[in-house]
TIVEX-457714 format. One record per residue: residue number from 0; residue in three letters; chain; x, y, z of N, C-alpha, C, CB in turn. Coordinates in nm, 4 decimals, padded with zeros to 6 digits. Glycine has a CB too. Layout:
<nodes>
NUM|ALA|A|X|Y|Z|X|Y|Z|X|Y|Z|X|Y|Z
...
</nodes>
This chain:
<nodes>
0|MET|A|15.3372|-00.4503|-05.3187|15.3808|-00.5335|-05.2083|15.4339|-00.4443|-05.0979|15.4877|-00.6353|-05.2537
1|VAL|A|15.3864|-00.4678|-04.9749|15.4306|-00.3910|-04.8586|15.4948|-00.4870|-04.7587|15.3112|-00.3134|-04.7931
2|VAL|A|15.6214|-00.4593|-04.7251|15.6946|-00.5352|-04.6242|15.7135|-00.4432|-04.5046|15.8329|-00.5882|-04.6792
3|THR|A|15.6721|-00.4900|-04.3866|15.6830|-00.4088|-04.2654|15.7674|-00.4809|-04.1612|15.5433|-00.3768|-04.2085
4|PHE|A|15.8657|-00.4096|-04.1077|15.9514|-00.4602|-04.0014|15.9018|-00.4047|-03.8690|16.1003|-00.4221|-04.0257
5|VAL|A|15.8942|-00.4911|-03.7668|15.8372|-00.4501|-03.6383|15.9316|-00.4850|-03.5236|15.7003|-00.5168|-03.6164
6|CYS|A|15.9530|-00.3856|-03.4373|16.0255|-00.4072|-03.3119|15.9409|-00.3475|-03.1997|16.1701|-00.3424|-03.3160
7|VAL|A|16.0022|-00.3084|-03.0893|15.9258|-00.2541|-02.9778|15.9034|-00.1040|-02.9940|15.9972|-00.2826|-02.8460
8|GLY|A|16.0104|-00.0268|-03.0032|15.9982|00.1190|-03.0014|16.0106|00.1887|-03.1355|16.0992|00.1736|-02.9124
9|ASN|A|16.0467|00.1140|-03.2397|16.0646|00.1710|-03.3734|16.1710|00.2800|-03.3762|15.9332|00.2269|-03.4239
10|THR|A|16.2751|00.2608|-03.2952|16.3844|00.3575|-03.2964|16.5166|00.2966|-03.3430|16.4017|00.4166|-03.1586
11|CYS|A|16.5332|00.1663|-03.3267|16.6624|00.1041|-03.3582|16.6520|-00.0070|-03.4627|16.7239|00.0483|-03.2322
12|ARG|A|16.5954|-00.1203|-03.4226|16.6022|-00.2402|-03.5054|16.5154|-00.2334|-03.6302|16.5625|-00.3588|-03.4246
13|SER|A|16.3876|-00.2021|-03.6150|16.3015|-00.2025|-03.7345|16.3396|-00.0924|-03.8346|16.1552|-00.1855|-03.6932
14|PRO|A|16.3798|00.0288|-03.7908|16.4254|00.1257|-03.8912|16.5529|00.0807|-03.9628|16.4492|00.2608|-03.8255
15|LEU|A|16.6427|00.0167|-03.8881|16.7647|-00.0347|-03.9495|16.7305|-00.1356|-04.0584|16.8560|-00.0990|-03.8436
16|LEU|A|16.6461|-00.2319|-04.0245|16.6037|-00.3322|-04.1224|16.5299|-00.2695|-04.2395|16.5153|-00.4362|-04.0560
17|LYS|A|16.4449|-00.1731|-04.2122|16.3690|-00.1051|-04.3190|16.4638|-00.0470|-04.4228|16.2797|00.0069|-04.2604
18|HIS|A|16.5608|00.0297|-04.3779|16.6503|00.0975|-04.4722|16.7428|-00.0005|-04.5434|16.7331|00.2026|-04.3997
19|LEU|A|16.7878|-00.1024|-04.4729|16.8716|-00.2030|-04.5389|16.7927|-00.2820|-04.6421|16.9317|-00.2982|-04.4358
20|PHE|A|16.6710|-00.3209|-04.6066|16.5912|-00.3995|-04.7012|16.5480|-00.3143|-04.8203|16.4677|-00.4586|-04.6312
21|GLU|A|16.5189|-00.1880|-04.7999|16.4856|-00.0996|-04.9140|16.5981|-00.1015|-05.0163|16.4599|00.0461|-04.8659
22|ARG|A|16.7204|-00.0833|-04.9675|16.8352|-00.0802|-05.0588|16.8553|-00.2173|-05.1238|16.9636|-00.0371|-04.9834
23|TYR|A|16.8453|-00.3222|-05.0448|16.8669|-00.4582|-05.0965|16.7609|-00.4942|-05.2008|16.8648|-00.5610|-04.9810
24|ALA|A|16.6358|-00.4666|-05.1712|16.5277|-00.4975|-05.2652|16.5475|-00.4214|-05.3964|16.3904|-00.4627|-05.2033
25|PHE|A|16.5880|-00.2958|-05.3865|16.6141|-00.2159|-05.5065|16.7280|-00.2783|-05.5874|16.6486|-00.0694|-05.4684
26|GLN|A|16.8362|-00.3157|-05.5193|16.9507|-00.3768|-05.5883|16.9136|-00.5097|-05.6538|17.0659|-00.3983|-05.4901
27|CYS|A|16.8173|-00.5782|-05.5958|16.7720|-00.7077|-05.6493|16.6546|-00.6925|-05.7454|16.7325|-00.8007|-05.5351
28|ASP|A|16.6216|-00.5696|-05.7800|16.5112|-00.5397|-05.8708|16.3805|-00.6028|-05.8228|16.5442|-00.5886|-06.0118
29|PHE|A|16.3527|-00.5855|-05.6929|16.2302|-00.6360|-05.6329|16.1494|-00.5149|-05.5845|16.2608|-00.7364|-05.5147
30|PRO|A|16.0516|-00.4706|-05.6652|15.9762|-00.3523|-05.6265|15.8849|-00.3802|-05.5066|15.8939|-00.3021|-05.7444
31|CYS|A|15.8989|-00.2982|-05.4046|15.8131|-00.3106|-05.2878|15.8201|-00.1809|-05.2074|15.8547|-00.4326|-05.2007
32|GLN|A|15.7223|-00.1652|-05.1238|15.7224|-00.0552|-05.0287|15.7651|-00.1145|-04.8954|15.5809|00.0158|-05.0194
33|VAL|A|15.8575|-00.0484|-04.8257|15.9107|-00.1011|-04.7010|15.8797|-00.0026|-04.5889|16.0637|-00.1272|-04.7118
34|LYS|A|15.8263|-00.0572|-04.4793|15.7888|00.0252|-04.3647|15.8488|-00.0333|-04.2385|15.6353|00.0360|-04.3517
35|SER|A|15.8485|00.0477|-04.1333|15.8889|-00.0016|-04.0020|15.7953|00.0567|-03.8981|16.0368|00.0350|-03.9704
36|ALA|A|15.7798|-00.0180|-03.7888|15.6895|00.0251|-03.6824|15.7304|-00.0422|-03.5520|15.5416|-00.0081|-03.7177
37|GLY|A|15.6684|00.0056|-03.4434|15.6943|-00.0512|-03.3120|15.5657|-00.0774|-03.2371|15.7832|00.0404|-03.2314
38|LEU|A|15.5702|-00.1719|-03.1454|15.4516|-00.2058|-03.0674|15.4218|-00.1027|-02.9595|15.4685|-00.3417|-03.0042
39|SER|A|15.5245|-00.0405|-02.9058|15.5078|00.0535|-02.7953|15.5908|00.1780|-02.8240|15.5491|-00.0110|-02.6594
40|VAL|A|15.5349|00.2665|-02.9023|15.6093|00.3797|-02.9557|15.5791|00.5071|-02.8777|15.5768|00.3996|-03.1034
41|ALA|A|15.6863|00.5749|-02.8402|15.6732|00.7099|-02.7858|15.6984|00.8059|-02.9014|15.7736|00.7356|-02.6652
42|ASP|A|15.6445|00.9244|-02.8923|15.6700|01.0221|-02.9980|15.8199|01.0433|-03.0107|15.5977|01.1567|-02.9691
43|GLY|A|15.8682|01.0385|-03.1307|16.0109|01.0606|-03.1468|16.0646|01.0228|-03.2824|16.0839|00.9859|-03.0443
44|LYS|A|16.1931|01.0188|-03.2880|16.2674|00.9900|-03.4097|16.3470|00.8614|-03.3891|16.3613|01.1086|-03.4477
45|ILE|A|16.4021|00.8113|-03.4984|16.4859|00.6930|-03.4848|16.6138|00.7299|-03.4092|16.5194|00.6326|-03.6242
46|SER|A|16.6751|00.6301|-03.3512|16.7943|00.6479|-03.2690|16.9078|00.7130|-03.3494|16.8402|00.5127|-03.2124
47|PRO|A|16.9778|00.8093|-03.2876|17.0949|00.8668|-03.3550|17.2004|00.7606|-03.3878|17.1570|00.9758|-03.2677
48|MET|A|17.2101|00.6577|-03.3044|17.3073|00.5515|-03.3315|17.2649|00.4693|-03.4533|17.3230|00.4599|-03.2084
49|THR|A|17.1349|00.4503|-03.4714|17.0862|00.3809|-03.5905|17.1206|00.4622|-03.7142|16.9335|00.3566|-03.5822
50|LYS|A|17.0946|00.5928|-03.7083|17.1299|00.6796|-03.8208|17.2792|00.6756|-03.8478|17.0856|00.8233|-03.7937
51|LYS|A|17.3588|00.6762|-03.7413|17.5048|00.6755|-03.7554|17.5528|00.5475|-03.8233|17.5720|00.6904|-03.6179
52|ILE|A|17.5045|00.4326|-03.7781|17.5515|00.3065|-03.8356|17.5075|00.2940|-03.9817|17.4989|00.1869|-03.7535
53|LEU|A|17.3880|00.3406|-04.0120|17.3435|00.3380|-04.1513|17.4298|00.4304|-04.2372|17.1951|00.3788|-04.1613
54|LEU|A|17.4575|00.5506|-04.1885|17.5394|00.6453|-04.2628|17.6800|00.5899|-04.2863|17.5469|00.7788|-04.1881
55|GLU|A|17.7353|00.5229|-04.1846|17.8679|00.4616|-04.2000|17.8694|00.3557|-04.3099|17.9126|00.3994|-04.0682
56|HIS|A|17.7525|00.3026|-04.3416|17.7425|00.2003|-04.4461|17.6717|00.2535|-04.5712|17.6682|00.0777|-04.3925
57|GLY|A|17.6729|00.3852|-04.5867|17.6281|00.4463|-04.7114|17.4798|00.4732|-04.7253|17.6682|00.3623|-04.8205
58|ILE|A|17.4055|00.4710|-04.6160|17.2618|00.4988|-04.6229|17.2318|00.6217|-04.5388|17.1779|00.3765|-04.5742
59|GLU|A|17.1915|00.7273|-04.6060|17.1555|00.8503|-04.5350|17.0064|00.8470|-04.5031|17.1915|00.9771|-04.6195
60|VAL|A|16.9728|00.8787|-04.3785|16.8355|00.8726|-04.3320|16.7872|01.0129|-04.2985|16.8227|00.7795|-04.2098
61|GLU|A|16.6732|01.0479|-04.3562|16.6097|01.1744|-04.3217|16.5535|01.1637|-04.1804|16.4979|01.2110|-04.4239
62|ASN|A|16.4918|01.2675|-04.1325|16.4294|01.2665|-04.0006|16.3043|01.1802|-04.0030|16.3952|01.4097|-03.9550
63|GLN|A|16.3226|01.0535|-03.9770|16.2125|00.9579|-03.9794|16.1459|00.9541|-03.8426|16.2621|00.8170|-04.0201
64|ASN|A|16.0149|00.9771|-03.8390|15.9400|00.9676|-03.7143|15.9081|00.8222|-03.6847|15.8105|01.0511|-03.7212
65|THR|A|15.8919|00.7917|-03.5554|15.8520|00.6578|-03.5165|15.7050|00.6363|-03.5522|15.8760|00.6351|-03.3653
66|THR|A|15.6698|00.5102|-03.5764|15.5346|00.4722|-03.6173|15.4874|00.3567|-03.5304|15.5300|00.4334|-03.7682
67|VAL|A|15.3630|00.3632|-03.4875|15.3065|00.2550|-03.4076|15.2519|00.1462|-03.5006|15.1947|00.3083|-03.3132
68|PHE|A|15.2757|00.0204|-03.4629|15.2205|-00.0909|-03.5376|15.0766|-00.1102|-03.4911|15.3055|-00.2214|-03.5181
69|ASP|A|14.9835|-00.0847|-03.5803|14.8420|-00.0959|-03.5454|14.7696|-00.1825|-03.6479|14.7765|00.0438|-03.5367
70|GLU|A|14.6405|-00.1994|-03.6287|14.5614|-00.2857|-03.7163|14.5644|-00.2371|-03.8618|14.4169|-00.2926|-03.6666
71|ARG|A|14.5603|-00.1071|-03.8822|14.5646|-00.0518|-04.0179|14.6934|-00.0928|-04.0886|14.5525|00.1019|-04.0143
72|LEU|A|14.8066|-00.0766|-04.0200|14.9352|-00.1123|-04.0796|14.9458|-00.2635|-04.1004|15.0507|-00.0627|-03.9911
73|ALA|A|14.8938|-00.3403|-04.0064|14.8948|-00.4863|-04.0218|14.8143|-00.5276|-04.1445|14.8382|-00.5548|-03.8956
74|GLU|A|14.6987|-00.4657|-04.1634|14.6126|-00.4993|-04.2774|14.6776|-00.4637|-04.4108|14.4789|-00.4275|-04.2650
75|GLU|A|14.7448|-00.3501|-04.4172|14.8033|-00.3073|-04.5452|14.9366|-00.3758|-04.5754|14.8232|-00.1569|-04.5449
76|SER|A|14.9933|-00.4451|-04.4782|15.1199|-00.5154|-04.4984|15.0947|-00.6522|-04.5599|15.1964|-00.5298|-04.3654
77|ASP|A|15.1729|-00.6846|-04.6619|15.1663|-00.8181|-04.7214|15.2535|-00.9165|-04.6438|15.2098|-00.8136|-04.8687
78|LEU|A|15.3634|-00.8655|-04.5888|15.4576|-00.9459|-04.5121|15.5035|-00.8629|-04.3928|15.5794|-00.9914|-04.6002
79|ILE|A|15.5024|-00.9247|-04.2755|15.5464|-00.8587|-04.1532|15.6641|-00.9383|-04.0981|15.4299|-00.8479|-04.0479
80|ILE|A|15.7754|-00.8702|-04.0749|15.8936|-00.9335|-04.0179|15.9147|-00.8753|-03.8781|16.0202|-00.9117|-04.1089
81|ALA|A|15.9030|-00.9601|-03.7776|15.9247|-00.9202|-03.6385|16.0693|-00.9505|-03.6001|15.8254|-00.9934|-03.5428
82|VAL|A|16.1285|-00.8643|-03.5174|16.2688|-00.8836|-03.4806|16.2880|-00.9925|-03.3754|16.3265|-00.7539|-03.4298
83|THR|A|16.1801|-01.0333|-03.3089|16.1882|-01.1411|-03.2103|16.0689|-01.2348|-03.2254|16.1940|-01.0839|-03.0667
84|GLY|A|16.0856|-01.3542|-03.1745|15.9751|-01.4498|-03.1748|15.8591|-01.4024|-03.0897|16.0224|-01.5847|-03.1260
85|LYS|A|15.8890|-01.3363|-02.9802|15.7839|-01.2861|-02.8911|15.6963|-01.1819|-02.9621|15.8465|-01.2249|-02.7640
86|ILE|A|15.7590|-01.0936|-03.0380|15.6830|-00.9930|-03.1136|15.6010|-01.0613|-03.2223|15.7779|-00.8869|-03.1760
87|ALA|A|15.6592|-01.1602|-03.2888|15.5852|-01.2343|-03.3922|15.4640|-01.3040|-03.3317|15.6767|-01.3378|-03.4614
88|ASP|A|15.4811|-01.3628|-03.2132|15.3688|-01.4285|-03.1459|15.2583|-01.3281|-03.1132|15.4167|-01.4981|-03.0174
89|PHE|A|15.2966|-01.2110|-03.0647|15.1999|-01.1060|-03.0319|15.1179|-01.0680|-03.1557|15.2724|-00.9814|-02.9751
90|ILE|A|15.1847|-01.0524|-03.2688|15.1167|-01.0149|-03.3933|15.0296|-01.1303|-03.4420|15.2197|-00.9750|-03.5024
91|SER|A|15.0801|-01.2520|-03.4328|15.0034|-01.3702|-03.4750|14.8750|-01.3844|-03.3960|15.0872|-01.4966|-03.4595
92|GLU|A|14.8821|-01.3594|-03.2666|14.7651|-01.3711|-03.1795|14.6545|-01.2721|-03.2165|14.8062|-01.3500|-03.0349
93|ARG|A|14.6881|-01.1714|-03.2932|14.5896|-01.0725|-03.3369|14.5330|-01.1056|-03.4747|14.6521|-00.9338|-03.3389
94|GLY|A|14.5629|-01.2252|-03.5240|14.5025|-01.2717|-03.6480|14.5880|-01.2575|-03.7725|14.3780|-01.2001|-03.6693
95|TYR|A|14.7170|-01.2295|-03.7573|14.8028|-01.2082|-03.8743|14.9084|-01.3176|-03.8893|14.8708|-01.0724|-03.8648
96|GLU|A|14.8763|-01.4379|-03.8382|14.9736|-01.5469|-03.8390|15.0137|-01.5899|-03.9797|14.9180|-01.6652|-03.7646
97|ASN|A|14.9320|-01.5610|-04.0797|14.9633|-01.6013|-04.2174|15.0592|-01.5075|-04.2880|14.8372|-01.6108|-04.2971
98|LYS|A|15.0933|-01.3966|-04.2225|15.1837|-01.3038|-04.2891|15.2975|-01.2546|-04.2009|15.1066|-01.1869|-04.3390
99|VAL|A|15.3166|-01.3149|-04.0844|15.4240|-01.2706|-03.9950|15.5313|-01.3782|-03.9814|15.3673|-01.2348|-03.8566
100|TYR|A|15.6556|-01.3329|-03.9878|15.7730|-01.4169|-03.9665|15.8623|-01.3456|-03.8659|15.8496|-01.4456|-04.1013
101|SER|A|15.9383|-01.4240|-03.7934|16.0343|-01.3688|-03.6981|16.1758|-01.3896|-03.7500|16.0174|-01.4338|-03.5587
102|LEU|A|16.2649|-01.2976|-03.7152|16.4058|-01.3197|-03.7475|16.4571|-01.4478|-03.6832|16.4904|-01.2005|-03.7019
103|SER|A|16.3923|-01.4893|-03.5737|16.4355|-01.6116|-03.5055|16.3879|-01.7388|-03.5763|16.3848|-01.6112|-03.3625
104|SER|A|16.3078|-01.7239|-03.6803|16.2642|-01.8394|-03.7571|16.3857|-01.9057|-03.8228|16.1591|-01.7982|-03.8638
105|PRO|A|16.3885|-02.0391|-03.8264|16.4976|-02.1071|-03.8970|16.5026|-02.0689|-04.0454|16.4823|-02.2586|-03.8833
106|LEU|A|16.3915|-02.0184|-04.0984|16.3896|-01.9749|-04.2385|16.4677|-01.8445|-04.2593|16.2451|-01.9566|-04.2856
107|ILE|A|16.4917|-01.7727|-04.1505|16.5632|-01.6447|-04.1637|16.6987|-01.6555|-04.0922|16.4781|-01.5260|-04.1042
108|ASN|A|16.7076|-01.6111|-03.9662|16.8367|-01.6120|-03.8964|16.8472|-01.7147|-03.7858|16.8631|-01.4781|-03.8393
109|GLY|A|16.7333|-01.7610|-03.7378|16.7361|-01.8581|-03.6297|16.7628|-01.7994|-03.4924|16.8379|-01.9595|-03.6585
110|GLU|A|16.7674|-01.6662|-03.4831|16.7865|-01.6023|-03.3534|16.7208|-01.4646|-03.3512|16.9362|-01.5907|-03.3207
111|ASP|A|16.6736|-01.4282|-03.2316|16.6162|-01.2950|-03.2139|16.7230|-01.1885|-03.2319|16.5509|-01.2818|-03.0755
112|MET|A|16.6798|-01.0684|-03.2632|16.7699|-00.9543|-03.2707|16.7590|-00.8779|-03.1392|16.7362|-00.8623|-03.3934
113|ALA|A|16.8692|-00.8725|-03.0661|16.8711|-00.8035|-02.9368|16.8504|-00.6536|-02.9562|17.0041|-00.8301|-02.8628
114|ASP|A|16.7885|-00.5916|-02.8577|16.7642|-00.4469|-02.8623|16.8920|-00.3731|-02.8242|16.6473|-00.4066|-02.7674
115|PRO|A|16.9472|-00.2911|-02.9158|17.0715|-00.2212|-02.8857|17.0518|-00.0878|-02.8137|17.1468|-00.1980|-03.0123
116|TYR|A|16.9262|-00.0510|-02.7887|16.8986|00.0810|-02.7313|16.9833|00.1040|-02.6060|16.7484|00.0949|-02.6975
117|GLY|A|17.0567|00.2130|-02.6051|17.1413|00.2486|-02.4921|17.2787|00.1847|-02.4949|17.0737|00.2116|-02.3664
118|ALA|A|17.3036|00.0972|-02.5909|17.4337|00.0302|-02.6019|17.5273|00.1133|-02.6898|17.4174|-00.1134|-02.6602
119|GLY|A|17.6489|00.0694|-02.6987|17.7489|00.1388|-02.7791|17.7426|00.1002|-02.9258|17.8865|00.1108|-02.7255
120|ILE|A|17.8281|00.1639|-03.0027|17.8305|00.1454|-03.1472|17.8619|00.0001|-03.1837|17.9333|00.2394|-03.2108
121|GLU|A|17.9345|-00.0720|-03.0988|17.9678|-00.2107|-03.1285|17.8415|-00.2966|-03.1381|18.0622|-00.2668|-03.0215
122|GLU|A|17.7450|-00.2712|-03.0494|17.6204|-00.3482|-03.0529|17.5390|-00.3131|-03.1781|17.5366|-00.3218|-02.9253
123|TYR|A|17.5392|-00.1869|-03.2167|17.4696|-00.1472|-03.3397|17.5359|-00.2104|-03.4617|17.4677|00.0065|-03.3539
124|GLU|A|17.6665|-00.2182|-03.4594|17.7396|-00.2829|-03.5694|17.7045|-00.4323|-03.5739|17.8941|-00.2633|-03.5526
125|ARG|A|17.6917|-00.4953|-03.4570|17.6561|-00.6370|-03.4510|17.5177|-00.6624|-03.5098|17.6613|-00.6867|-03.3068
126|ILE|A|17.4192|-00.5795|-03.4723|17.2852|-00.6019|-03.5280|17.2789|-00.5630|-03.6752|17.1807|-00.5227|-03.4489
127|TYR|A|17.3621|-00.4690|-03.7175|17.3713|-00.4357|-03.8597|17.4108|-00.5612|-03.9388|17.4746|-00.3205|-03.8834
128|HIS|A|17.5124|-00.6320|-03.8918|17.5583|-00.7522|-03.9629|17.4563|-00.8654|-03.9523|17.6939|-00.7987|-03.9074
129|GLN|A|17.3877|-00.8735|-03.8400|17.2798|-00.9725|-03.8269|17.1700|-00.9425|-03.9287|17.2214|-00.9726|-03.6823
130|ALA|A|17.1364|-00.8152|-03.9435|17.0345|-00.7753|-04.0416|17.0802|-00.8064|-04.1833|17.0027|-00.6253|-04.0285
131|LEU|A|17.2040|-00.7754|-04.2153|17.2560|-00.8034|-04.3496|17.2437|-00.9505|-04.3847|17.4017|-00.7601|-04.3604
132|SER|A|17.2762|-01.0366|-04.2907|17.2706|-01.1799|-04.3204|17.1272|-01.2285|-04.3410|17.3361|-01.2592|-04.2081
133|ALA|A|17.0301|-01.1551|-04.2871|16.8894|-01.1943|-04.3010|16.8271|-01.1486|-04.4332|16.8093|-01.1380|-04.1858
134|LEU|A|16.8838|-01.0479|-04.4969|16.8200|-00.9870|-04.6145|16.7884|-01.0859|-04.7266|16.9085|-00.8789|-04.6687
135|PRO|A|16.8811|-01.1728|-04.7688|16.8469|-01.2657|-04.8779|16.7309|-01.3585|-04.8422|16.9686|-01.3491|-04.9147
136|LYS|A|16.7255|-01.4024|-04.7173|16.6182|-01.4921|-04.6752|16.4850|-01.4188|-04.6669|16.6517|-01.5554|-04.5403
137|ILE|A|16.4895|-01.2942|-04.6202|16.3659|-01.2141|-04.6165|16.3155|-01.1906|-04.7579|16.3895|-01.0784|-04.5446
138|LEU|A|16.4058|-01.1636|-04.8509|16.3652|-01.1439|-04.9905|16.3019|-01.2709|-05.0476|16.4864|-01.1020|-05.0763
139|THR|A|16.3571|-01.3851|-05.0162|16.2992|-01.5116|-05.0625|16.1557|-01.5273|-05.0122|16.3852|-01.6307|-05.0156
140|ILE|A|16.1351|-01.4956|-04.8851|15.9993|-01.5037|-04.8278|15.9087|-01.4002|-04.8934|16.0026|-01.4820|-04.6735
141|ALA|A|15.9582|-01.2785|-04.9112|15.8765|-01.1725|-04.9734|15.8320|-01.2134|-05.1137|15.9557|-01.0395|-04.9800
142|LYS|A|15.9159|-01.2817|-05.1877|15.8795|-01.3259|-05.3232|15.7636|-01.4250|-05.3201|16.0006|-01.3896|-05.3930
143|MET|A|15.7514|-01.5003|-05.2122|15.6406|-01.5942|-05.1995|15.5075|-01.5203|-05.1762|15.6677|-01.6926|-05.0844
144|PHE|A|15.5146|-01.3987|-05.1240|15.3951|-01.3219|-05.0932|15.3536|-01.2283|-05.2063|15.4171|-01.2427|-04.9680
145|ARG|A|15.4344|-01.2173|-05.3077|15.4049|-01.1268|-05.4182|15.2892|-01.1773|-05.4979|15.5253|-01.1089|-05.5077
</nodes>
């Protein structure tokens, strides 16, 4: 089972969700491969603030490169979680409507995850807690795709 989280740049939100869901799935004894990607990726690494907030909560991140969300990754993903409804719509329009969910779905959080890029640690902490609250619901959906 492959679960892929998608945002715009793959520097903040989707890497945060990837690492949190990896740990959560492991703790819940749910074997899966977890990936993250972005729709418009520049060469680079995940945000230092993302690494910082994860480290503050006990998750050490190696030098993770950004990844572009492309047709190959969409095909190999069993479940795709988009951080906004707009991103989910974009992915759905490319033929993946049967495997994409948005954080804004009432089944998950009911609201988009704002992009913290360039914001302070408080905004990263806010999206960290938003991500945490989504994990049990994402796991429930992932179990339906297994």
